[in-house]
N, C-alpha and C positions, 0 to 999 in steps of 0.2 A: 504494500500500500504506500502511495506517495502522498506526503503532506507538503505543500508548497506555500510559502508566505512571502510577501513583499514587505521588507522592513523600511518604513518611512522615517522621516525626521521625528524627533522626540520619542524614539524607540517604539513607535506604533506599528503593530503587525497587522497587515491586511491579508486575510486568507485568500488563496487562489481556489477557485471552484473548477473542478474538472468539467470540461465540455466535450463529451465523446462525439466522435464522428458518426453521423446517422447512417451513411452508406459507404460501401467500398469506393464508389465513384467520387464521393466527396473527399474521402481520405486521400485518394490518389491525386486529385486536383490540388488539394492543399499541399501535398508533398512536392508536386511539380512547380507550384508557385513559390515554394521555399527552396529554390535551386541551390542556395548556398550550402545546403546539406551535402550536395554532391559536388563539392568544390574541386575534386580531382577527376571527375568523370564527364566525358562528353556524351550526351544523350543522342542516340541514333534514331530510335523509333519506340513508339508506345503501342501496346496491344498487338503484338506480333503474331500473325497467323502463319503457322508452319505445317506443311502436310504431314511431316513425320511425327508431329506432336498430337495429332488427332484433335480432341476438344480442348487440350491445354493451350492457353494463350499467355505467354510471358508478358507481364505488365510493362516492363521497360527493358530495352537493350541498349547498352552503351559500350564505350571503349575508355579505358583509363590510360594514364601515362606510363604504366608498367607493363604494357603489352598484354593486358587482360581483357577478354570479353567479359563484360559485366552484365549480369542478369539481376534485375531488381524486382522483387515480388512484394506487393502490398497486400496485407491482410487486415481487415477491420474486425477481426475476431481474435480470440485467444489461439495462439499457434500451438498445435499439438503434434504428436509424432507423425500424423498424416502428412505433414509438410515434407518429410524426408524423401518419400517416393517421388513427390513433385520436383524437389530439388534435383534428384538424380536424373529424372527425365529431361529437365531443362539443360542441366550441365552436360549430359551425354549428347544431347542434340547439338548444342553449341560446339562441343569438342569435335564431333564427327561431321559437322556441316559448316566449317569456317567460311566456305565460299558464299553461303547465304548471308553471313554477317558482313563479309567483304563487299557484297553487292550493295547492302544498305549504306556502308561507308562511302562507296564510290558515287552513290546517288545523292549523297548529302552535299549541298552547295557550300555550306559554311564550315567545312572541315578545318579544325585547328592546324596551323602549320607546325606547331611544336610537338605533334604526336606522330611518330613513325611506327607503323604497325608491321611487325614481322609475322605475316599470316601463316608461315610454316611452323611457327613456334609460339602460338598464342596459348595463354593459360586461361582458366575459367575462374571467375570470382562471382559468388552469389551473395546478394544482400537481401535479407528478409526484414521488412518493416511492419511492425504490428503494435497494438496497444498493450499486449501482454504475451509472454512466452512461457510455456511450461518448462520447468527446470530440466525435466527428463529429455527434452529436445536438445538442449545444450550438451548434455552428457552423450547422447547418441551420435552427435555430430563427429565425435572422435573416430567413428567407424567409417566416415565418408572421406574419400580421397580427393576432395575439392575444398578450396578455401571458401568458407561460408561465414558470413557475419550476421548476427542477430541484433537488431536494434529496436528497442521499445520506444514508441512515439506516443506522447500524450499531449493533449491540448488543454490549456487552462485559461480561465477568465479571471483577470485581476481588475476589478472595476469595469471599465469599458474596453480595456486592452486585453489582447490575447497573448499568451506565452506558449511556447512549444518546448517540451522536455524530451531530450534524447538520452537514452541510456543504452550504451553498447555493452553486451556481455563481454567481460574481460578475463578470460582464463586461457589466453593464448599459450601459456606455458604447458597446459595440459592438452590443448588441441594442436596437433601437428599436421596441418593440411599437407597432403602429399600429391604429387602429380607423377606421371609416368617417368618424366625426365628429372624430377627433383626440383625443389624450390631454390631459386637464386638468392644469394645473400649480397645485397648491394652495398658492400662495405668499401673501404679504401682500396683493398687489393683488387676487387672486382673493377672499380672505376679505372685503376691504373692499366688494366688490360685493354681498355677501350679509349682512354683519353691521355692527354699529355700529363706525364707523371708529376712535373713541377706544379702544374695547374691543379692537379688532384690534391697535392699537399696543401696548397693555398685554400682550396675549396673546404677542406675539412678543418683548417684553422678557423675559417669563418664560422663553420658549424659549431666548433668548440666555443667561440666567442658568444654566439647566440645562446648556447647552453648556460654560460655564465650569467648572461643578462637575465635569463629566465629564473635561474636559481637565486640570484641576488634580489629579485623582485617577488620571489615566492609565487610565481605564476603556475597554475595547474595546466601544464602543457606536456604532451608526450611526443618524443622524437620518432619519426618514421622514415626509414631509409628506403628510397625508391630508385629506380634505374636512372631517371632524369632529374631528380631533385631529392633534397632532404627537407621534409616538412615538419612543422610543429603543430600538433593538433590538440584541440580541446574536445576530447571524446571522439566525435566523428568528423566535424568540419576542420579544415585547415585554417590557420590564423596567419602564419608567415613562414618563411623558409629560404633555402638557397637552391637555385636551379641552374642547370647547365643551358647554355645557348649555343654551344659548339664544343669541339674537342678540347679547346683551350680556354674559352671564355665562359663566364658564369656571372650570376648576379643574385641580388636579394629581392625576394618578392613579398608583398604585403597584400592580404586580402582586403579590398576596399570597395564598398558599395559606391556607385556613381554619385549619389547624393552626398556622400561624405568627402568627395574629392577636394572641394574648397578648403575644408578644415585640414585634410591630410597634407595639402600643399604647404600650409602654414607650419605644420609640424615636421616637414621633411626638408632638410637643408640641401639636398642634391636634386639635380634634374632626374626625371624618371619618365618612363613610357607607361601607357595604360592599356591593358588588354580588356576590352569590353566583354568578350566572350567568357573569360575566366574571372572577370571582375577582380583584377589584381594589378597593383603598381609594381614596376620592376626597375631597380637601380643596377646598372652595370657596374660590376666590381673592378676596381683598380687599386694601385697602392696609395692613391690619394684619398680613398674613402676612410674617414675617421669615425670609428664606431662610437666614440664618446658623444659625437654630435647626433648619432642616430638613435640614442636611447629614448629620446622623446618621441621619435617616430614609432618605435616598437611599442611604447606604452600607449600611444594613441590608438594603434591598431588593436592591441589587446583590450583596452577599455571599450573601444567601439564594438568589438565582438561581444563583450559581456552585456552591453546595453541592447543588443538585438532582441 
């Protein structure tokens, strides 16, 4: 059971009232309108009809920056063990029919330039979003050889404003998703096999500096190593990180909503580019970047995320 309160001035607590979604269609639309949840995923198609799946219709198909085909399933009910067979059907279909996903990718007009898909080596990532998940489902996922994420999504009313709560089940140490070829570990050694070794050393120095900033400010962020970037996440969404823009060049990205750009510019001491698709500002890294001047920028981004 979740109890959520808004603490106002003078220590007054305002209780949040849960506002369940009435239908699965309403739930899915709400999720799609809150696209910041999928900050690392490019959505290809919704309600995918596939011959091999019969009556099954995946809710959302996407591609992420780690060469994963992403299947997102929305459930406006308590998720039980029945979801396991559905996950397996979807994942097996995507794994054995990458050409179908590739066709969706090629038909999309606004494909992001910073995603390079190796269609001969794609992995499968499944995300299940629901208001509640039985604990037994989480335990049984250990038997599935695919990467599966369970995320509880709840909506609350605080006065006239809505809040959304995301809770990702976090027992990765027990769940070891396996694929036929094994999971890649995108650490320093991996990056050195693909990129300029000197640049990789600099890249991870920047990552270490960001970790120090996070620790010094006691921010609740988790580091995630990916093929093309290292991101710092608050549960599910990304907040900021370091990403590659070539084999030698890289930069720092900040997740910023378009309406927040004017305030972000005031908090940022350096020139930056802005990607509307990913909703992120990007500062190209060089030896003139002074991180002590960027602390205010990181704080603004983190505080803005908390206020969403």
